[in-house]
N, C-alpha and C positions, 0 to 999 in steps of 0.2 A: 663388782668393779665394772667400769665402763671402758670403751675402747681407748679413751684418752686419759685413763688413770695411769699414772706412773708413780709407783710408790718410792722410786729413787729420786723423785723431784724434791728439791731442797725445801719446799713449802711444808712438806710433811715432817713431823717430829714424832717418832715412835718411842714412847717410854715403856717401862714394864707394866705400868698400870693405866696410862692415859695416852690417847692419840691427840695430837694437836695439828691443825692446819692453818698456816699463815696465808692471808690474802695479800697479794702484792699487785700494785698498779703496773709494774713492768716485770713480769715473771721471766726467768731465764731458762726454764725447763723446756722439754720437747713440745709440750702443749700449753696453751694459755689457760685452758680449763683443767680442773681437777675435780673428781667426784668419787665418793666412796660411800658405801652403805654397810651397816652392821645390824646385828640384833643386839640391842642395848638394854639389858635387864634392869639397869638403874633408871631408865626412862628420862634422863635429863642430858642436855648439852648446854654449853655456854659459849658466849661470843664476847671477846674482850677488845676494847678500844679506848685508848687515852684515859685510863683510870676508871672506866665504866665497864660493868659486867652485866650482860644480858643473859638471863637463864630461862630456858624453855624446858618444860616438863610435860610429859604426856603419860597416861596410864599404859602399863605393859600387861598384856594378857598372856600369861605363861601357857604354852602349848597351843596357842592360836597359830594359824597359818598367815604369814605376812607376805606382801608382794616383794618383788626384786630379790628372789632367793632367800626369803626369810628376814628381810630388813625392816626394822621399825624406826630407824634413824638414818638419815642420809645428810651428807654435807657436800656442797658444791661451791667452787670458787672460780672466778675468772678475773681479768684486770679491773672490772668495775665493781664487784661485790662479792660477798660471801653469804651463803644461804644455809640455814639449819632447817631441816625438814623432818617432821615426824610423820609416820605412816601408821594407819590403823590396820587391823587384820582384815583379811577378806571376809565378807559377810554376804550371804545370799539374801536377796530381798525379793519379796513378792510384790504384786501390784499395789500401788498406793502406800507402800512402806517407805520409810526413810532411815537415814543413818546419821549419827553424830559422832565426831571425833573431837575430843576436848583437849586443849592445850592450856597451860597456865604459864604466864610470863612474869618475870621479875626484872627490875633494873636496879643495880647497885652502883653507887658512886664512891670515889676515894678508894678504889681497889689498887693495891700495889702492882706494878708491872713485874713480870718475871717469865720464866720458861721452865719446862720440864716437870716431871712428876713431883719433885719436892715443892715447887711453887704451887702446883695444883693442890697438893695435900695441905700445905700450910696456909694458903690465902684464899683458896676457892672453895674447898670442901666444907669448911666451917660455915660459910655463907649459905651454901646450898642445904646443908643438914639443919641449920638453925632457922632458916627463913622459908624454905620451900618444902613444906611437909608433903609426904607422899599423897598421891591422888587416889581416890577410890575409883574403881573401875565402874563406869556407868553401865546401865543395862542396855542402853542404845549407844552405838558408836557413830562418829561422823568425821568428816574431813574438812578442815578450815583452810582459809587462804594463807598464802605465804607472807613472810615478812618482806616489806619493800620500803627502803628509806628514800626520802626525797633526795635528788641530786646534790643539794646543798650540804647534806651531812653524810654523803657516801664516804666510808672510811678508805684510807690508803693502805692500812696494814691492820689485820685482825687475826685473831687466833680462835680456833675452835677446839674444845676439849670434849673428849668422848670417853667411853669406858675402856676397859682392858683390851690390850692388843690381841690377846687370845680370842676375844669375841670377833674381831675382824678376821682372824685366820680361820675360825670355825665357819664363818659365813662365806668364805671365798670358794 
């Protein structure tokens, strides 16, 4: 967690299985920003807006050492945007060596709006399980650029879905 993370902020929705973060253009909490990271063994996160669902998936390497106290998935929001970020594990590199971190992205349309664990289970999980097969772990890992939307399509309200709440508590 970061100094401006406030888990009592109304943008956070903690279910028993999934964590959701709403992006608001005029947040009412103590801080305009919110950020949190977790070890996400499922390797996916999703971003919902106006019937569209963006899914991001990255390989998870069990037992690897990840940055930010073991986080392989982080989410950040402020009044302007919401960011889903995957992180690769620490890797020691020698001279002239490089590293690659792969992400796969999917965009679904006509996704029903909702909230809470029941909605994620009924409307979101089936898309993810049926359409975004697991990724094989590459032998070389790397870090890619972040998602940035042009100002014309910046969302005013978004939701992020992550894995189980206990994963957040374990990494805190």
